[in-house]
NUMAR-134561 format. One record per atom (N, C-alpha, C): x, y negated, z; residue in one letter. Coordinates in steps of 0.001 Angstrom, whole numbers, plus 500000, padded with zeros to 6 digits. Example, Ala and Ser with C-alpha at 12.3 -4.5 7.8 and 13.67 -1.06 7.14 Angstrom:
// residues 2
513190505690507800a;512300504500507800a;513200503300507800a;512850502250507080s;513670501060507140s;512900499970507870s;
END
This chain:
// residues 531
462886536350529747m;462612536488528313m;462761535143527603m;462240534093528262v;462351532760527670v;463808532379527494v;464607532733528556r;466031532420528475r;466700533187527341r;466312534447527153l;466891535255526089l;466564534680524722l;465297534306524521v;464883533711523243v;465655532429522979v;465781531616524041l;466496530354523895l;467957530597523542l;468550531613524199a;469952531920523931a;470150532364522489a;469230533234522011v;469320533702520623v;469176532533519647v;468256531641519950a;468048530481519078a;469285529593519034a;469897529387520204l;471105528559520262l;472248529226519504l;472358530582519645l;473398531300518931l;473193531204517431l;471948531334516995a;471649531237515563a;472002529861515033a;471689528849515836a;472002527492515408a;473502527296515304a;474258527904516270a;475707527761516268a;476332528450515068a;475738529566514643l;476296530331513539l;475834529832512177l;474878528944512158t;474400528411510889t;475266527222510477t;476003527319509370p;476887526225508992p;476094524946508736p;476541523875509394a;475871522594509169a;476028522176507718a;477121522660507093a;477393522241505721a;476404522819504724a;475617523839505142a;474698524477504214a;473698523485503634a;473309522502504417s;472362521509503929s;473007520137503775s;474331520089503887t;475056518823503799t;475767518736502457t;475595517663501694p;476333517512500433p;477838517572500667p;478577518031499684w;480018518238499854w;480758516958500202w;480201515838499818w;480888514569500046w;480528513921501387w;479694514572502157e;479314514058503471e;479939514938504560e;480405514338505660p;481012515136506727p;479974515954507485p;480414517070508061v;479532517863508913v;479657517431510367v;480676516615510652a;480868516088512006a;481631514776511898a;481342513873512821r;482035512589512854r;482002512077514292r;482996511290514715p;482932510722516064p;481598510032516322p;481134510106517569a;479799509591517909a;479642508115517562a;480658507331517799q;480623505907517465q;481642505644516371q;481149505370515189d;482066505209514067d;481487504257513038d;482308503919512080s;481886503013511018s;480924503698510062s;480040502927509495q;479221503415508397q;480011503328507095q;479555504071506098i;480197504060504785i;479426503159503832i;478104503256503860n;477221502393503069n;477412502546501565n;477661503805501159v;477679504173499741v;476787505398499601v;475859505355498662t;474885506432498485t;475053507076497119t;475207508399497105g;475309509108495831g;476563509946495759g;476583510896494855e;477688511844494723e;478872511213493994e;480090511330494544p;481278510882493822p;481470511710492555p;482006511084491500f;482167511830490251f;483272512876490402f;483062514006489719q;484006515112489712q;484392515438488280q;485448516248488154g;485808516769486845g;486599515791486005g;486679516105484719t;487421515288483762t;486498514915482616t;486978513990481755d;486166513620480604d;486360514656479495d;485760514407478339d;485790515412477276d;487172515575476652d;488124514706477050q;489503514849476574q;490431515362477670q;489840515811478775g;490632516367479861g;491306515346480746g;490879514087480658r;491499513027481457r;490727512826482764r;491476512574483841v;490820512221485095v;490382510768485019v;489430510418485860r;488971509039485959r;489138508571487395r;489298507276487557g;489311506727488895g;490269505569489057g;489990504751490061f;490853503626490376f;492096504140491103f;493215503431490911v;494445503753491628v;494907502518492391v;494983502664493714d;495626501651494556d;497074502090494676d;497946501425493943a;499330501868493819a;500229501352494927a;499644500577495870h;500514499994496904h;499688499637498136h;499742500504499137n;499030500270500384n;499912500765501526n;499505500471502765h;500304500850503932h;499372501347505037h;499022502627504981l;498036503157505924l;498501503110507372l;499770503324507610m;500227503568508981m;501165502484509505m;501000501249509042t;501902500183509467t;501763499851510944t;500691500280511576n;500585500055513025n;501689500781513795n;502330501767513153e;503459502459513781e;504783501782513454e;504781500782512563a;506006500133512096a;506325498892512916a;507485498287512626f;507890497013513237f;507866497072514766f;508120498232515349g;508084498373516793g;506743498789517342g;505727498920516496g;504448499485516906g;503428498528517472g;503737497214517533r;502765496295518117r;502530495074517225r;503014495111515992l;502790493978515099l;501411494070514462l;501034495268514019i;499706495529513465i;498893496244514540i;497815495629514975c;497019496164516090c;495953497123515568c;495697498172516336g;494696499141515930g;495323500285515162g;494544501309514884a;495033502510514214a;494111502888513060a;494640503703512151a;493848504124510996a;492793505165511364a;492958505828512504f;491965506826512918f;492159507136514389f;491113507708514988s;491165508195516363s;490094509257516526s;490385510279517295e;489390511310517591e;488175510710518293e;488371509577518983q;487279508919519713q;486512507918518849q;486920507767517593g;486185506903516689g;486639505456516691g;485816504624516086a;486165503221515874a;486427502444517159a;485655502644518239p;485916501850519448p;487335502026519974p;487912503217519799d;489272503468520266d;490314503038519245d;490045503293517968a;491027502978516934a;491142501480516693a;490012500790516667l;490010499382516268l;490048498481517491l;491197498536518177k;491449497702519348k;492478496634519006k;492358495491519640d;493384494469519490d;494571494834520378d;495734494256520086c;496901494474520925c;496670493845522303c;497183494461523359p;496935493927524703p;497411492494524883p;498512492125524223e;499031490766524381e;498154489718523686e;497194490154522864h;496277489202522231h;495142488779523164h;494954489497524247h;493896489153525194h;494377488027526119h;493503487114526599p;492038487151526435p;491526486330525258p;492382485522524617a;491857484604523607a;492655484626522309a;493449485666522093g;494199485773520855g;495413484879520763g;495747484176521841l;496856483227521782l;498211483929521798l;498223485207522171g;499470485958522152g;499801486558520797g;498978486278519787a;499233486791518434a;500249485874517748a;501485485939518223i;502520485006517773i;502773485135516278i;502935486364515817f;503255486580514406f;502124486071513515f;500904486415513863e;499748485964513082e;499713484440513010e;499965483780514136a;499917482321514174a;500986481713513271a;502186482281513308l;503274481730512495l;503024481931511007l;502523483110510636v;502327483406509208v;501147482631508637v;500060482508509415t;498840481859508904t;498748480387509285t;499685479915510118s;499654478525510625s;498358478226511376s;497797479248511999d;496586479096512806d;496945479396514259d;497031478354515060f;497472478500516444f;496304478401517420f;495072478543516912d;493887478403517759d;493459479710518409d;494162480804518115g;493796482081518704g;492610482731518002g;492121483831518570h;490982484533517986h;490301485353519068h;489094485793518766d;488365486691519663d;489012488077519543d;489599488593520626p;490289489878520522p;489368491093520553p;488084490889520792v;487157492021520886v;486955492644519507v;487133493938519426g;486853494657518186g;485435495208518225g;485336496547518358w;484029497189518457w;483224496589519600w;481938496313519429p;481175496462518178p;481023495157517399p;481591494052517911t;481277492738517324t;482194492337516178t;483501492608516293f;484465492246515244f;484271490794514781f;484190489887515742k;483861488502515412k;484884487863514461k;486161488061514739d;487193487342513979d;488092488232513132d;488010489532513295w;488910490401512530w;488255491774512315w;488692492519511294p;489662492081510294p;489051491063509339p;489895490194508824s;489459489192507860s;490441489170506702s;490102488454505657y;490997488406504499y;492298487673504834y;492315486925505941k;493510486181506332k;494392486939507318k;493864487986507942t;494596488614509035t;495883489273508557t;496910489198509390v;498152489932509111v;498535490827510286v;497709490855511334s;498084491638512509s;496981492573512996s;495964492808512179h;494879493710512586h;494654494789511536h;494235495947512003q;494055497118511150q;493041496843510043q;493458497059508808q;492586496898507642q;492389498214506894q;492989499284507412n;492967500576506718n;492302501672507536n;491290501317508315y;490584502351509072y;490075503413508105y;490192504678508510y;489952505783507575y;488543505740506964y;487529505342507731a;486162505311507209a;486016504219506145a;486789503153506276w;486782502124505232w;487450502665503963w;488530503419504147l;489163504062502995l;488214505081502366l;487455505779503201e;486455506718502684e;485454505995501786e;485102504787502163r;484182503991501349r;484814503656499986r;486109503321499996a;486795503036498738a;486806504273497844a;487077505440498457w;487037506685497681w;485639506935497128w;484625506813497961r;483254507051497500r;482887506091496370r;483489504903496387g;483182503905495368g;484006504010494100g;484855505056493969g;485541505271492698g;487048505376492746g;487678505138493899q;489136505260493961q;489518506731493998q;490556507097493226r;490967508493493161r;492453508709493432r;493254507653493438v;494669507764493805v;494993506651494792v;495689507010495853l;496197506046496817l;497676506314497036l;498504505300496825v;499917505387497188v;500082504645498509v;500450505367499548t;500662504744500850t;502161504678501116t;502680503460501186d;504109503251501372d;504441503167502853d;505315504047503292l;505820504047504658l;506805502888504757l;506589501989505695t;507344500740505669t;507757500300507060t;508767499462507129s;509137498776508360s;510235497777508020s;510611496974509003n;511713496034508846n;512372495880510215n;513605496325510313a;514286496348511607a;514473494952512175a;514750493968511327t;514981492608511809t;513722492042512444t;512595492190511763l;511336491697512321l;511022492409513636l;511304493706513676c;511070494473514906c;511932493939516048c;513197493675515792v;514107493189516832v;513663491819517344v;513254490946516415i;512884489583516783i;511566489542517541i;510588490371517109y;509252490300517694y;509298490779519148y;508775490012520079p;508971490335521499p;508189491546522004p;507106491954521289f;506268493053521774f;506540494307520946f;506925495373521608k;507181496625520883k;507151497790521854k;506768498952521351d;506816500172522152d;507375501351521356d;507977501038520197k;508588502083519368k;509938501589518861k;510829502499518443p;512162502105517984p;512110501219516740p;513165500416516561c;513233499525515406c;513897500161514187c;514532501317514354d;515180501971513221d;514146502293512142d;514405501848510921e;513407501965509855e;513131503414509470e;514150504241509397m;513910505626508987m;513208506419510086m;513440506071511357t;512673506688512442t;511191506360512284t;510909505114511916s;509523504705511693s;508919505418510490s;509695505581509419v;509216506297508229v;508785507713508600v;509595508387509401r;509256509760509791r;507954509799510594r;507803508869511514l;506600508834512334l;505369508537511480l;505478507597510550q;504335507259509701q;503942508432508808q;504930509174508316a;504617510362507516a;503859511377508379a;504320511572509602k;503654512505510518k;502205512089510761k;501978510810510981r;500625510317511231r;499735510486510005r;500311510359508821t;499509510520507602t;499025511955507463t;499887512917507773y;499457514319507764y;498420514579508854y;498575513914509994e;497578514055511054e;496221513497510623e;496237512413509846l;494984511875509320l;494323512884508384l;495118513555507559q;494555514578506676q;493871515672507497q;494518516108508562d;493923517141509427d;492636516625510086d;492649515366510504f;491489514750511143f;490291514741510196f;490522514349508939v;489444514331507954v;488982515755507651v;489920516685507541d;489543518093507297d;488593518616508366d;488873518299509615r;488010518781510696r;486585518251510543r;486456517045510040q;485122516476509829q;484362517200508720q;485102517766507774f;484460518366506603f;484474519894506628f;484812520472507781g;484648521910507905g;485903522729507992g;487096522110507932g;488301522898508102g;489398522540507128g;490560523195507247p;491715522882506404p;491392522894504915p;491804521850504231g;491633521747502789g;490286521261502319g;489348521032503242k;487992520688502828k;487708519187502799k;488580518392503361g;488334516956503407g;488623516261502100g;488230514999502023w;488404514201500804w;489791513576500720w;490536513557501821f;491854512920501904f;492916513989501711f;493561514027500518r;494474515111500179r;495852514558499820r;496841514835500653i;498219514460500348i;498741515392499262i;499278514818498203v;499742515618497061v;501232515359496819v;501914516363496304t;503349516250496051t;503716516507494589t;502715516664493743s;502965516811492311s;501773516254491539s;502003515912490301s;500909515395489476s;499856516465489238s;500283517743489185e;499325518826488986e;498389518942490188e;498951518846491392q;498107518854492583q;497142517680492560q;497645516507492172a;496797515322492137a;495635515512491171a;495913516064490004r;494844516295489021r;493788517252489567r;494234518291490239d;493290519259490794d;492400518603491847d;493018517764492702v;492272517048493735v;491233516119493110v;491648515381492097i;490739514414491471i;489620515131490721i;489914516257490096k;488861517038489442k;487780517449490434k;488190517673491694q;487221518014492739q;486467516787493252q;486841515623492754g;486186514395493186g;486790513788494437g;487974514260494858k;488579513803496102k;489680512773495835k;490301512279496923l;491321511233496835l;492708511851496920l;493527511647495890a;494913512111495886a;495784511050496546a;496478511432497612v;497277510500498404v;498757510795498183v;499493509786497736v;500917509924497422v;501726509139498447v;502767509759498989l;503633509086499947l;504773508374499222l;504970507092499560g;506100506324499065g;506818505674500240g;507922504980499950i;508679504265500989i;508989502858500490i;508768501879501367e;509134500487501078e;509780499910502342e;511104499995502418t;511833499476503569t;513010498629503102t;513596497887504039s;514740497027503712s;516067497752503845s;516092498855504600e;517348499574504827e;517126501066504608e;516780501422503373l;516525502819503034l;517741503673503387l;517521504733504135f;518568505660504575f;519669504960505394f;519313503823506009g;520297503067506771g;521282502305505913g;520953502118504631c;521885501477503695c;521842499956503805c;522234499480504949r;522358498049505218r;523717497562504731r;523815496284504432q;525121495705504153q;525426494657505218q;526671494584505633l;527102493604506622l;528299492861506045l;528141491554505861v;529129490699505163v;529623491393503898v;528658491896503136d;528873492516501836d;529561493885501893d;529702494447503077l;530270495782503195l;529146496792503418l;529087497870502637p;528003498854502789p;528163499663504069p;527060499899504757l;527086500701505974l;526509502091505729l;526588502563504488c;526197503935504160c;527062504404503003c;526996505692502733g;527750506259501630g;526909507226500821g;527510507860499842k;526781508776498964k;526172509944499742k;526892510421500747a;526366511546501526a;525095511145502271a;525060509893502770d;523851509410503451d;522676509356502481d;522939508918501260i;521878508826500246i;521351510210499900i;522252511174499698d;521805512531499369d;521009513154500514d;521506512989501740r;520766513530502890r;519401512872503011r;519381511542502820g;518126510808502937g;517119511211501875g;517554511319500632l;516648511713499562l;516107513125499784l;516972514031500207d;516512515400500467d;515495515424501606d;515757514630502653e;514847514628503799e;513476514079503421e;513448512922502761v;512143512326502476v;511397513128501415v;512121513756500497y;511449514619499524y;510763515774500246y;511454516336501237a;510853517429502016a;509631516952502799a;509604515672503176l;508440515096503853l;507253514916502909l;507516514981501604g;506450514787500619g;506514513455499899g;507548512654500166v;507682511342499527v;508053511536498059v;507371510794497173r;507624510938495747r;507922509610495040r;507948508498495773s;508366507226495171s;509015506387496254s;509884505453495837a;510571504627496839a;511112503349496211a;511187502317497044f;511886501068496731f;513313501204497262f;514284500755496488l;515667500793496965l;515997499590497826l;515308498472497628c;515532497308498478c;514227496543498631c;514148495779499729h;512906495080500046h;513218493942501011h;512996492733500573k;513120491506501375k;514553491067501650k;515469491981502014f;516862491620502271f;517774492353501291f;518850491685500850d;519878492389500099d;520433493510500979d;520668494651500378n;521243495752501152n;522382496397500378n;522810497562500808a;523961498206500178a;523620498813498824a;522334498825498463l;521906499431497203l;521597498393496139l;520969497286496520c;520607496292495508c;520273494941496137c;520258493926495273g;519809492609495663g;518315492492495447g;517665491579496189v;516211491460496148v;515761490282495288v;514519490390494868r;513818489262494252r;513348488365495400r;513762487105495380f;513521486216496516f;512035485974496770f;511719485614498010d;510421485031498347d;510539483520498252d;509407482868498022s;509383481411497875s;508774480745499099s;508787479422499097g;508121478659500141g;508752478874501508g;507963478557502538v;508445478705503910v;508838480146504193v;508015481103503676q;508316482506503919q;509675482878503355q;510000482345502176g;511304482619501589g;512432482074502439g;512225480867502969g;513254480289503832g;513459481097505095g;512358481563505687v;512443482372506907v;513136483705506608v;512792484333505479l;513422485608505134l;514908485434504853l;515278484334504232n;516696484062503991n;517441483947505319n;516820483277506301a;517419483197507639a;517497484578508279a;516435485400508071g;516449486757508590g;517551487584507965g;517767487407506669q;518865488113506019q;520194487721506648q;520363486437506902f;521617485980507515f;521819486632508887f;520758486682509682l;520861487295511010l;521243488773510917l;520674489475509934r;520866490926509844r;522158491315509124r;522549490511508123t;523654490919507259t;524873490007507317t;524694488828507882g;525808487876507901g;525989487136506592g;525068487318505653t;525146486632504356t;523817485980504021t;523874484838503363w;522681484193502812w;522485484693501385w;521294484531500852w;521091484795499435w;522011483890498614w;522543484435497537k;523411483672496639k;522811483714495237k;522880482596494544t;522231482507493242t;523233482179492136t;522797482489490913e;523569482155489719e;522598481904488579e;523106481367487469k;522259481175486294k;521865482533485735k;520632482645485318c;520135483907484780c;520699484143483388c;520969485388483066s;521546485713481759s;520488485935480693s;519227486049481094g;518143486264480143g;516932485452480527g;515796485709479906p;514590484925480208p;513966485255481570p;514263486435482106q;513691486805483396q;514361486014484520q;513562485686485546q;514083484909486670q;513567485456487988q;514362485243489031d;513871485523490374d;513086484314490865d;512367484488491964n;511576483384492515n;512478482304493103n;512042481046493081p;512809480003493768p;512797480242495276p;513878479881495925i;514021480126497361i;513445478960498149i;512648479273499156g;512094478246500021g;513098477785501065g;512740476743501782v;513591476189502835v;513042476613504181v;513909477139505033a;513472477578506351a;513226476366507249a;512138476359508010p;511915475308508996p;512918475449510128p;513027474475511014p;513923474622512174p;513663475945512866p;514719476679513150n;514582478060513596n;515453478284514823n;514806478599515938a;515542478787517184a;516460480002517121a;516212480914516152l;517027482114516061l;518362481846515375l;518440480752514626i;519665480398513915i;520394479329514715i;521664479538515059p;522400478525515817p;522393477166515106p;522350476105515895a;522285474761515323a;523505474454514461a;524611475111514751t;525838474865513992t;525840475551512626t;524873476453512409v;524795477180511142v;523835476451510197v;524308476114509030v;523509475369508062v;523205476276506868v;521928476400506558a;521538477203505397a;522012476527504118a;522401477295503115p;522880476689501869p;521757475986501108p;522145475017500301k;521215474387499374k;521383475055498016k;520281475141497282y;520304475904496039y;520063475020494832y;520819475288493774d;520673474597492499d;519440475160491790d;518480474306491464e;517245474769490817e;517513475429489471e;518656475121488862a;518985475718487565a;519527477139487722a;519804477534488960k;520334478875489213k;519261479677489937k;518530480485489199r;517338481147489740r;517510482648489946r;518708483185489703c;518868484639489810c;519818485015490938c;519461486080491641n;520299486629492693n;521592487159492075n;522731486808492667v;524003487309492142v;524139488809492369v;523383489314493329r;523508490733493679r;522553491561492825r;523081492518492138g;522267493400491324g;522219494791491931g;522282495786491084l;522311497176491533l;523763497536491808l;524093497897493038t;525464498244493394t;525807499645492885t;527069500031493045s;527457501390492638s;526704502430493459s;526475502127494746l;525668503034495564l;524219503036495111l;523739501872494668g;522389501791494130g;522231502637492881g;523230502593492008e;523186503429490808e;523175504909491188e;523943505251492194y;523967506639492663y;522591507051493182y;521923506122493894a;520583506413494418a;519566506564493289a;519640505694492274v;518743505805491121v;518918507168490454v;520164507547490230q;520422508833489578q;519976509998490465q;520133509837491789g;519667510868492709g;518157511011492691g;517450509898492576m;515991509957492479m;515569510617491178m;516282510323490096m;515966510975488822m;516143512485488930m;517246512908489524r;517511514356489635r;516424515047490447r;515825514311491372r;514765514883492204r;513371514586491635r;513343513977490437h;512088513696489732h;511169512782490543h;511772511845491283m;511011510871492059m;510787509610491238m;509735508884491559m;509433507639490854m;510123506468491543m;510680505578490733i;511512504481491215i;510726503180491115i;510537502517492246e;509840501232492291e;510828500105492000e;510520499265491016i;511429498153490714i;510901496807491205i;509673496758491727d;509224495542492401d;510169495274493581d;510404494009493858h;511301493527494921h;512765493603494536h;513120494265493443m;514501494214492966m;514775492861492331m;515990492357492500s;516393491157491768s;516332491443490273s;516272490379489477v;516274490547488020v;517481491365487583v;518608491087488190k;519844491781487825k;519749493271488171k;519190493578489343a;519049494974489758a;518006495701488921a;516870495042488667a;515822495666487854a;516317495932486442a;517067494975485891s;517592495137484532s;518486496364484437s;519377496521485409r;520290497669485373r;519527498973485585r;518537498965486468t;517730500163486705t;516989500571485435t;516401499592484761l;515695499883483510l;516654500389482438l;517872499840482402d;518862500318481440d;519243501774481729d;519434502103483010l;519770503487483366l;518629504432482985l;517404503990483234a;516251504819482870a;516151504990481362a;516416503914480609a;516342503992479150a;517430504926478603a;518638504826479152q;519726505690478698q;519400507165478944q;518731507424480063a;518389508807480414a;517027509228479873a;516303508286479257r;514925508514478797r;514051509001479957r;514168508293481055y;513455508670482271y;512217507792482424y;511021508391482456p;509788507593482476p;509318507162483868p;509930507674484930g;509376507490486271g;509657506138486895g;509214505066486240i;509426503698486721i;508077503091487093i;508004502476488268l;506766501868488754l;506968500391489069l;505949499609488743s;505809498243489265s;504416498201489865s;504329498218491206s;503062498535491843s;502278497349492389s;502870496135492423h;502096495027493001h;502625493655492607h;502937493503491319s;503262492183490737s;504492491537491366s;505518492355491704w;506724491772492268w;507933491984491371w;507705492117490076m;508803492063489118m;508494490938488142m;509478490462487428d;509238489480486385d;508340490128485331d;507243489449484987a;506248490028484074a;506829490340482698a;507955489724482367q;508562489982481055q;509218491361480960q;509279492087482075w;509748493472482020w;508618494444481657w;507374493984481610t;506237494890481491t;506343495821480289t;506659495276479120e;506704496138477946e;507817497167478054e;508940496789478637k;510029497759478770k;509605498919479671k;508860498617480725v;508351499681481596v;507423500602480809v;506508500009480028y;505594500818479220y;506338501645478176y;507377501068477558q;508150501800476555q;508762503066477139q;509167502994478395l;509768504149479056l;508741505207479437l;507454504795479489g;506411505691479988g;506060505405481431g;506494504246481949g;506231503881483334g;504843503322483546g;504569502939484798f;503234502485485193f;503331501123485862f;502356500251485537v;502318498897486079v;500961498642486722v;500976498131487934a;499746497724488628a;499875496258489013a;498764495569488979s;498724494168489381s;498345494071490851s;498813493045491526y;498398492809492908y;496884492584492955y;496270492932494073e;494836492698494233e;494603491224494585e;494776490385493582f;494550488958493743f;493058488666493900f;492717487395494140d;491334486971493960d;490877487445492589d;489596487736492448a;489093488346491216a;489471487537489972a;489363486202490039d;489681485415488852d;491170485493488518d;492045485518489558g;493473485662489309g;493819487011488726g;493161488059489224f;493397489407488710f;492961489504487248f;491790488971486948v;491282489014485569v;492223488256484642v;492724487120485108s;493639486324484292s;494935487085484021s;495505487697485070q;496743488448484865q;496490489661483968q;495355490324484150a;495032491478483308a;494930491060481844a;494345489891481602a;494208489407480225a;495570489153479589a;496531488710480395s;497855488374479847s;498616489610479369s;498254490788479849t;498936492020479438t;498004492992478715t;496810492525478356a;495823493410477723a;496331493989476408a;497005493167475601a;497486493643474308a;498524494749474486a;499354494628475524l;500353495669475781l;499689496961476230l;498672496853477066r;497982498075477500r;497327498771476320r;496758497990475427q;496136498576474240q;497202499221473352q;498328498536473197k;499399499045472346k;499933500383472841k;500064500512474171y;500648501730474735y;499610502699475281y;498338502353475166g;497265503257475557g;497268503600477032g;497421502568477883v;497506502809479323v;496355502118480055v;496052502645481242g;495074502026482114g;495730501030483052g;494943500513483962l;495394499438484842l;495186499834486295l;496176499571487114g;496046499802488548g;496090498490489306g;495881498583490617f;496029497423491484f;496792497854492727f;497460496910493357g;498128497155494628g;497489496283495687g;496781496899496637s;496043496111497626s;496948495566498726s;498018496282499049d;498973495849500084d;498314495650501448d;497226496362501735y;496606496229503054y;497572496673504147y;497572495917505234n;498503496077506350n;499952495855505933n;500160495156504826g;501497494862504354g;501900493422504558g;501184492714505409v;501469491307505725v;501426490476504442v;500456490776503587g;500287490020502353g;498941489324502327g;498680488639501238s;497401487938501083s;496363488897500501s;495090488558500689h;493987489378500188h;492924488477499578h;492049489046498728p;491070488214498019p;490254487338498963p;490167486071498629s;489394485136499442s;487918485216499052s;487037484700499908p;485600484759499600p;485264484028498305p;484387484615497525r;483852483959496335r;482548484664495982r;481633483924495445t;480326484488495122t;480396485323493849t;479318486074493591g;479245486824492344g;478768488252492484g;478696488770493708v;478272490158493896v;476870490176494486v;475984490922493844t;474629491119494345t;474511492537494872t;474172492672496146y;474034493992496785y;472595494476496705y;472397495802496622p;473391496829496317p;473730496824494826p;474846497468494487f;475271497544493090f;475820498939492802f;475895499273491523r;476504500535491101r;478005500307490955r;478810501244491481s;480236500962491601s;481001501009490292s;480464501624489227y;481241501681487972y;480361502161486856y;479758501455486087p;478400501015486324p;477405502134486580p;477765503417486333e;476785504495486559e;477064505236487866e;477880504683488724g;478316505389489919g;477384505264491109g;477877505655492296p;477075505583493518p;476623504161493832p;475600504068494645l;475050502769495032l;475806502252496253l;476311501034496142v;477142500431497185v;476386499274497825v;476263499330499145d;475628498243499882d;476662497570500771d;476268496540501488r;477185495847502390r;477703496835503434r;478975496661503801q;479619497599504712q;479414497171506166q;479018498141507020r;478753497852508435r;479639498716509327r;480251498064510302t;480952498752511371t;480493498134512685t;479877498939513551g;479308498390514770g;478219497381514440g;478316496195515012d;477334495143514752d;477722494274513564d;478922494464513040r;479442493561512015r;479129494083510620r;478651493201509756v;478395493526508361v;479278492627507502v;480059493280506602w;480944492508505725w;480307492342504351w;480466491147503801d;479945490790502489d;481079490089501759d;481536490650500640i;482707490097499973i;482489488661499501i;481227488279499295n;480938486901498876n;481341485889499950n;481214486297501201t;481501485380502307t;482719485789503128t;483126487061503025d;484229487559503844d;485496487858503054d;485417487919501731g;486588488258500945g;487054489684501201g;488310489946500858g;488866491291501009g;489369491530502413g;488447491668503358a;488818491797504770a;489451493142505090a;489061494199504384h;489637495519504653h;489496496396503409h;490141497559503460v;490248498430502291v;488893498941501820v;487901498978502715g;486578499452502320g;485871498544501347g;486369497328501181l;485723496376500271l;486323496405498870l;487151497388498582i;487684497523497224i;486584497698496181i;485559498547496401p;484492498636495392p;483791497290495165p;483644496510496222d;483006495199496120d;483878494254495294d;485198494339495518w;486138493521494737w;486109493922493260w;486050495222492985v;485956495674491587v;484692495123490938v;483605495058491700e;482377494482491157e;482548492997490858e;483296492286491679q;483624490890491368q;484426490806490078q;485402491689489943v;486225491733488733v;485349492019487515v;484410492962487665r;483514493283486546r;482695492066486138r;482217491295487123g;481418490121486805g;482176489080486010g;483495489019486214l;484302488030485496l;484966488610484251l;485383489873484332g;486150490468483239g;485380491432482371g;484166491800482796g;483332492667481978g;483559494148482242g;482648494964481694d;482703496411481887d;483983497018481318d;484513496427480244q;485708496989479622q;486894496973480581q;487013495907481372l;488116495837482323l;487954496896483415l;486720497148483846v;486481498208484828v;486835499567484223v;486551499769482937q;486937501020482293q;488455501184482275q;489187500074482105e;490648500145482164e;491112500490483576e;490423499959484584l;490741500318485966l;490447501798486225l;489354502297485669l;489024503720485811l;490040504606485091l;490757504034484124g;491828504767483442g;493156504695484181g;493183503972485300g;494428503809486028g;494977505110486593g;494104505951487154a;494559507212487743a;495237508089486695a;494645508188485506e;495230509004484438e;496608508478484043e;496750507158483902s;498040506592483502s;499100506808484570s;498739506626485826y;499695506865486907y;500177508320486879y;499248509255486696l;499625510667486697l;500458511034485472l;500246510356484355r;501099510609483178r;502543510194483467r;502713509050484128t;504062508627484497t;504695509644485439t;503934510091486416w;504449511061487390w;504802512379486704w;503913512870485856s;504195514149485185s;505395514016484251s;505561512826483641g;506738512600482801g;508020512696483602g;508000512139484831a;509166512235485707a;509430513687486094a;508366514448486339q;508533515855486724q;509114516695485580q;508715516385484338r;509170517179483185r;510572516796482737r;511058515648483176w;512332515124482681w;513483516075482969w;514377516166482021s;515621516918482234s;516769516091481690s;517884516101482386s;519032515258482007s;519756515835480797s;
END
């Protein structure tokens, strides 16, 4: 009898939904060992009295870069069924003292190594300086969503040259193969989150393929996730000694394929000149190294000319002695008066722009040379096409008004708070003139810089000023504090916004909360467009 009673009780417990007493924004199940969220309170739902959505938009992130560059450049994963101890692992070659982190050492000029242990101590990573450790763990992203983010653009990315050069890899170097895998993993993350919240469609992480879907997701208080692409050889469109290695049929097949995957925005070129367009140069040592990489991959160095207008590309840096470049090969010297890439938008590039318009996709002009961006903007203006994006401060700022005139969207890089506030102030009059909100591009796992430590945040705080209560973020034994740790991972976005509020005031945070609405207006404009 006792056994029967116990069995009935266990059956009743099994049939009683855990969600019945669980708030909609809290999971009903989570891996046994996982990160904390450290945000208390209900995320906002619905729209304002004018039917507008609210929320921050991260217009440029890279959730699945651990699958890119051969699969061993970024260590750790965005999620695992076994939780943080399994997902947040260092690469095996970094053990025992981090001295095998060759790429990290070269980029950061730190050759002292690091503690490779992740869970539960996380002594040295992730940090605001890291370029080889996971910064987009799903629970950290959940914290960003709980703190007010409502749109995330995750760019599927890779670079075949870096993959070939880097000695550690377990995945192919072909960029489009990597794009497909990263898209697959992003859908798997959606399924993973759904399982935590009770089943298909119930999680907070929602991949969307239209602005209408995004609005519906945000009205529910969830995160609308948009797939984009940022690669150097989109659809295999590499150039070799100025000869294109793709054609119009490759572009059409590629656009159809990625659209079917759910991709709705893309860069035509990134870091290296390709068969579609010339790039906006990188500066400093990194620029010199990338110029050498371009030579290795394409057989051509960057070439410059005098700019025809006020817009300019970045000055080119000088590459340090490089064992990959034969001693007999000498990099060109550049005239400081010639600041523009001679390569603009090629005929194939124009075909790709027009193909993206026909498919109502959004066109990223960051990383395009001034010449390429100018032609792209002219094509968009001639067609009255609004779907133009600048997602992370990689276009000449003097194009900003032209983007707004078209109905496009502009986001600033997630700089240190004072730098972000300063850049926001420089374009405030334009935002007011065109009635647009402001986005940011965090570029996490994109081998970029992140906000450095600075004081100004008192924990706990309200995320916008009437929002949920945000405390210091804890994973395992490690507690992150933006005052001392900077922008170490994506979960600290609410903390960074609070830093921005302290310097720029509540009005700037309101403009950030208007970012999601402005992004969706650009997207819906692209969807409604007809030639």
